[in-house]
Structure formats: C-alpha cells, structure tokens
C-alpha positions as CSV (number, residue, x, y, z in Angstrom):
1,M,0.3,-0.1,0.1
2,K,1.4,3.2,-0.8
3,R,1.5,5.8,1.9
4,D,0.9,8.9,-0.2
5,N,-2.5,7.7,-1.1
6,C,-4.7,8.9,1.7
7,M,-6.3,6.2,3.4
8,G,-5.0,3.8,0.9
9,R,-8.1,4.7,-1.3
10,N,-8.4,6.8,-4.2
11,I,-7.5,10.2,-3.6
12,K,-3.4,10.7,-4.0
13,C,-2.2,13.0,-1.6
14,K,-0.6,13.2,1.6
15,P,-2.8,12.7,5.1
16,D,-1.3,15.6,6.3
17,H,-2.0,18.1,3.2
18,L,-5.6,16.5,3.4
19,C,-6.2,17.3,7.1
20,I,-4.6,20.9,6.9
21,A,-6.8,21.7,3.7
22,I,-10.0,20.5,5.6
23,F,-9.1,22.1,8.9
24,T,-8.2,25.5,6.9
25,L,-11.6,25.5,5.0
26,C,-13.7,24.7,8.4
27,L,-11.6,27.5,10.3
28,S,-12.1,29.7,7.5
29,V,-16.1,29.5,7.7
30,R,-15.7,29.4,11.4
31,F,-14.3,32.9,11.2
32,A,-16.8,34.3,8.7
33,E,-19.6,33.5,11.0
34,Y,-18.3,34.6,14.1
35,F,-16.9,38.0,12.7
36,L,-19.4,38.4,9.8
37,I,-22.6,36.4,9.9
38,E,-22.7,36.4,14.2
39,T,-25.5,33.8,14.1
40,D,-25.2,33.8,17.9
41,K,-26.3,37.0,18.1
42,T,-29.7,36.6,16.1
43,A,-32.8,34.4,17.4
44,V,-31.0,31.3,16.7
45,G,-28.5,32.1,19.4
46,E,-25.7,29.8,18.5
47,N,-23.0,29.7,15.8
48,V,-24.0,26.6,14.3
49,L,-23.7,27.3,10.4
50,H,-20.2,26.4,10.2
51,K,-20.6,23.2,12.0
52,I,-23.4,22.4,9.4
53,V,-20.8,23.3,6.8
54,G,-18.0,21.1,8.4
55,M,-20.7,18.0,8.7
56,I,-21.3,18.3,4.9
57,L,-17.8,18.9,4.0
58,L,-16.7,15.8,6.3
59,A,-19.7,13.5,4.4
60,L,-18.3,14.5,1.0
61,V,-14.7,13.8,1.9
62,L,-15.6,10.3,3.5
63,K,-17.6,9.6,0.1
64,R,-14.4,10.6,-2.0
65,V,-12.0,8.6,0.0
66,N,-14.5,5.5,0.2
67,L,-14.9,5.6,4.0
68,S,-18.1,5.2,5.7
69,W,-19.2,6.9,9.1
70,S,-18.6,3.5,10.9
71,D,-14.8,3.7,9.5
72,I,-14.2,6.9,11.3
73,G,-15.8,5.6,14.7
74,F,-19.3,6.2,14.3
75,H,-20.4,2.3,14.6
76,R,-23.9,1.6,15.0
77,N,-23.7,-1.3,17.6
78,G,-23.9,0.0,21.0
79,F,-23.8,3.6,20.3
80,V,-26.2,4.3,23.1
81,S,-24.7,2.7,26.0
82,S,-21.5,4.3,24.7
83,I,-22.9,7.7,24.7
84,L,-24.0,7.3,28.2
85,K,-20.7,6.3,29.6
86,G,-19.3,9.3,28.2
87,V,-22.4,11.4,29.8
88,L,-21.6,9.6,33.3
89,L,-17.9,10.5,32.9
90,G,-18.8,14.2,32.2
91,S,-21.5,14.3,34.9
92,V,-19.2,12.7,37.5
93,C,-16.2,14.8,36.7
94,F,-18.3,18.0,36.9
95,A,-20.0,17.1,39.8
96,V,-16.7,17.3,41.6
97,S,-15.8,20.7,40.1
98,Y,-19.0,22.1,40.8
99,G,-18.9,21.1,44.1
100,L,-15.6,22.7,44.3
101,E,-16.5,25.7,43.0
102,L,-19.6,26.1,45.4
103,A,-17.0,25.4,48.4
104,V,-14.7,28.5,47.1
105,F,-17.4,30.7,47.3
106,I,-18.4,29.7,50.7
107,L,-14.9,30.1,52.1
108,Q,-14.7,33.5,50.4
109,G,-18.2,34.5,52.5
110,N,-20.1,34.7,49.2
111,P,-22.7,32.3,49.0
112,A,-23.6,30.7,45.9
113,H,-26.3,28.2,44.4
114,L,-27.0,26.6,41.3
115,E,-29.5,27.6,38.6
116,M,-30.5,26.1,35.5
117,Y,-31.0,28.3,32.4
118,I,-29.9,28.7,28.8
119,S,-27.3,31.2,27.9
120,S,-24.7,31.4,25.4
121,F,-21.2,30.7,26.3
122,S,-18.9,33.6,26.8
123,L,-15.5,34.0,28.0
124,T,-16.3,37.0,29.9
125,G,-19.6,35.5,31.7
126,S,-23.0,34.6,30.9
127,Q,-25.6,37.5,30.7
128,I,-28.8,36.6,29.1
129,K,-31.1,33.7,31.1
130,N,-33.7,31.9,28.9
131,T,-35.8,29.4,30.7
132,D,-38.3,28.3,28.1
133,F,-38.1,24.5,27.1
134,V,-37.6,25.3,23.6
135,F,-34.3,27.0,24.3
136,F,-33.2,23.9,26.3
137,L,-34.3,21.7,23.3
138,L,-32.4,24.1,20.8
139,C,-29.3,23.9,23.1
140,V,-29.1,20.2,22.9
141,L,-30.0,19.9,19.3
142,F,-27.1,22.6,18.2
143,N,-24.8,21.0,20.3
144,I,-25.3,17.8,18.8
145,V,-24.4,19.0,15.6
146,N,-21.5,20.8,17.0
147,V,-20.1,17.7,18.9
148,W,-20.8,15.3,16.1
149,M,-19.0,17.7,13.4
150,E,-15.8,18.3,15.9
151,E,-15.7,14.7,17.0
152,G,-16.1,13.5,13.3
153,V,-13.4,15.8,11.8
154,F,-10.6,16.1,14.5
155,R,-11.0,12.7,16.0
156,G,-12.4,10.6,13.3
157,L,-11.2,11.7,10.2
158,F,-7.9,13.3,11.2
159,I,-6.8,10.7,13.4
160,K,-7.9,7.9,11.2
161,T,-5.8,9.7,8.1
162,L,-2.8,10.9,10.0
163,S,-2.4,7.5,11.7
164,E,-1.8,5.9,8.1
165,T,1.7,7.7,8.3
166,E,2.0,8.5,12.2
167,S,1.9,6.6,15.3
168,Y,-1.6,6.9,16.8
169,M,-0.5,9.0,19.7
170,K,1.6,11.5,17.0
171,A,-1.8,11.4,15.3
172,N,-4.0,12.3,18.1
173,S,-1.3,15.0,19.2
174,I,-1.7,16.8,16.0
175,A,-5.4,16.5,16.0
176,A,-5.6,18.0,19.5
177,F,-3.3,20.7,18.4
178,L,-5.6,21.8,15.6
179,F,-8.5,21.4,18.0
180,G,-6.8,23.9,20.3
181,V,-6.4,26.3,17.3
182,W,-9.9,25.8,16.5
183,H,-10.9,27.6,19.5
184,I,-9.0,30.9,19.4
185,V,-11.7,32.3,17.6
186,M,-13.5,33.3,20.6
187,P,-11.0,35.0,22.7
188,I,-10.2,36.9,19.2
189,R,-13.6,37.9,18.7
190,S,-13.9,39.2,22.5
191,Y,-10.8,41.2,21.9
192,F,-12.4,42.9,18.7
193,N,-15.6,43.5,20.7
194,G,-13.7,45.4,23.2
195,E,-14.6,42.8,25.9
196,M,-11.0,42.2,26.9
197,S,-7.6,43.8,26.3
198,F,-5.1,42.5,23.9
199,A,-3.1,41.1,26.8
200,A,-6.2,39.1,28.0
201,M,-7.2,38.0,24.6
202,F,-3.3,36.6,24.3
203,L,-3.4,34.7,27.7
204,M,-7.0,33.6,27.5
205,G,-6.2,32.6,23.7
206,I,-3.1,30.4,25.0
207,G,-4.8,29.0,28.0
208,Y,-7.9,28.2,25.8
209,M,-5.8,26.3,23.2
210,I,-4.2,24.4,25.8
211,L,-7.6,23.3,27.5
212,A,-8.8,22.5,24.3
213,G,-5.9,20.7,23.2
214,V,-6.1,18.5,26.4
215,M,-9.7,17.9,25.8
216,G,-8.9,16.8,22.3
217,I,-6.2,14.4,23.4
218,K,-8.5,13.0,26.1
219,W,-11.1,12.3,23.6
220,G,-8.4,10.7,21.3
221,L,-7.5,8.2,23.8
222,L,-11.0,7.4,24.4
223,Y,-11.5,6.7,20.8
224,R,-8.5,4.2,21.0
225,I,-10.0,2.6,24.4
226,T,-13.1,2.1,23.3
227,G,-13.0,1.8,19.4
228,N,-15.5,4.3,18.5
229,L,-16.2,8.0,18.9
230,W,-19.7,7.8,20.8
231,T,-18.1,8.0,24.4
232,G,-15.7,11.0,24.0
233,L,-19.1,12.6,21.9
234,G,-21.2,12.0,25.3
235,D,-18.5,13.5,27.4
236,H,-18.2,16.4,24.9
237,L,-22.0,16.8,24.8
238,F,-22.4,17.1,28.4
239,N,-19.7,19.7,28.5
240,N,-20.9,21.7,25.8
241,T,-24.8,21.7,27.0
242,V,-25.0,21.2,30.9
243,A,-21.6,22.4,32.1
244,T,-21.4,25.4,29.9
245,N,-24.7,26.5,28.7
246,M,-27.5,25.2,31.3
247,L,-26.1,24.6,34.7
248,H,-24.9,27.9,36.2
249,V,-23.2,28.8,39.5
250,V,-24.7,32.1,40.8
251,S,-23.2,34.3,43.7
252,L,-23.8,37.6,45.1
253,K,-21.4,39.0,42.4
254,G,-23.1,37.5,39.4
255,A,-23.2,34.5,37.6
256,D,-20.2,31.9,36.3
257,E,-17.2,34.0,37.7
258,L,-15.2,30.7,38.0
259,Q,-16.8,28.9,34.8
260,I,-13.5,28.7,33.0
261,V,-12.0,27.3,36.1
262,R,-14.8,24.8,36.6
263,I,-14.3,23.4,33.2
264,L,-10.8,23.2,33.9
265,A,-10.9,21.2,36.7
266,A,-13.2,18.7,35.4
267,Q,-11.4,18.4,32.5
268,I,-7.9,17.6,34.4
269,I,-9.9,15.0,36.6
270,S,-11.5,13.3,33.6
271,F,-8.1,13.5,31.6
272,A,-6.4,11.8,34.4
273,F,-8.7,9.2,34.6
274,V,-8.9,8.4,30.9
275,L,-5.2,8.6,31.1
276,V,-4.8,5.9,33.8
277,I,-7.2,3.6,31.9
278,H,-5.4,4.1,28.7
279,I,-2.0,3.3,30.4
280,Y,-3.5,0.1,32.2
281,R,-4.8,-1.2,28.9
282,T,-1.6,-0.4,27.1
283,A,0.3,-2.2,29.8
284,N,-1.8,-5.4,29.7
285,V,-1.8,-5.7,25.9
286,R,1.9,-5.9,26.2
C-alpha cells in the first residue's frame, strides 16, 4: 500500500495535506460566521452554521476517499450505551468541579447556588437567561451538531487519516493541536468586540488552546480505548450543554465567575482518569 495515498483509497495526496486543507476551510467558515454572520447574536443564539458546513464537508470527503461513518468511529452497535458512558464520565467529573466551585465561594463568604437556564457561552460571563423549554431543546440539538462535527472531523477523520503515516499518539497530538487552534476564534472576537484587552486575549487564547488541546487528547484516547467516537461524543456533549450552557453557579456578584476554572478542573480530573485507563490497558496488551 502506498503511503502517499490518503487512506490507501482513491485520492492521491499526503494525509497531513488533506487534514490541513480541511481544517483551513472549516476554520475560514468559522471565522466568517463569528465575525460576519454572528449567528449567535440572532434568534438562533448559536454559531452553528459552520458546524453544518463542516458536517457536509466531512460527508463529502468520506465519500471521496471511500470511507463510511463507521470507518471513522461512528459504529451503529452499542452507540447508546457508549454515549451514556461518556455522559456519566462528564457528569461525575463536573459534579466534583461544581462542588469545589461552591466550596470556594463559601470560603470567600460569598454564598452561591446553582441555577438552570440557557445562556450563550461567553469568555466574559453569562448575561442572558432563557428558561423556556424551546431554548433547552435548541441547545441540545445545536450541540449535537456541534460535537458530531468536531468529533467526526478532529478525532474521526484526522486521527484515522494521520494514523496511516504516523503513530496513533502522534496523530492524536496533531489533531488535538488543531482542535486547540480551532478555539482561538472566541478570545479573538472578544478582543475585537472590546470585551477584553490584547493582553487578556493573548493569555486567554493560549490558555484556551491548551485546555481544548487537553480535551482533544482525552477524547482521542477514549477513541482508542473504546474503538468508537460515541463515548467521547457523550462527554463532549455534556461539557457543551449542561456544564457550559445549562447549569450555572450564581453568587452575590453574578453568574459563572469561575466557569473557566470549573471546566478546567473537570477536564483535568477526567483526563487523568482516561489516561490511567489507557496506560493500564496498554500495559496489559503488552
């Protein structure tokens, strides 16, 4: 099998070139939506158009290289139980981080409590509260599209493609790095909107790239452990819906002051858990 054939299929190109081309196109559409269309500032309330474009692009690429959705990790068998395992992982880790967050506020003499409502994710804090059922439904639906596209592209297609010429861990690291870069659009827009200084944007951008990169590596490890994308998708979905947009910590000073810290704590805990399982399984295979 020739290594310069993408997936050994019909397209003759280097795997890394294919991934960079797809990533660049998706990132360009993402920037266009965040800066020009600004779908999240409309009644839709979420920048979901570039994710739909990404899904369509992914489907076209899979067809072109003769791969199925199952080939990149979206297996039909056991997908419900796998998703539930991911949701369980996310819920347990975030239960710990929410508890720590509430404890910090108590120690500060600033009593806080949990509130359930829908808000658009913001690096500078949640401001809009929506409690109608339709907003919860739209949040779940939009984030299903969100995580399906991101897991399918970054973990499914990229890792599958790059693994043809690189070790799995290197392929996972490259995909995770691209996933980190994928998220810098948020602090950049916050800077241009006057919501943060250049220094804050720079620091937030670096921190957000690292956080997203760690999350990407974790979901890539879950892909290798389980052989499917569903478990990582379930954990990803819980992070994006419940922990980010639905369940909020409200104190006397406002809402979600420590949201980034909460997410970071939960992701570190879950990353450590997944890493231990991966190391244990790898050692036993040997």
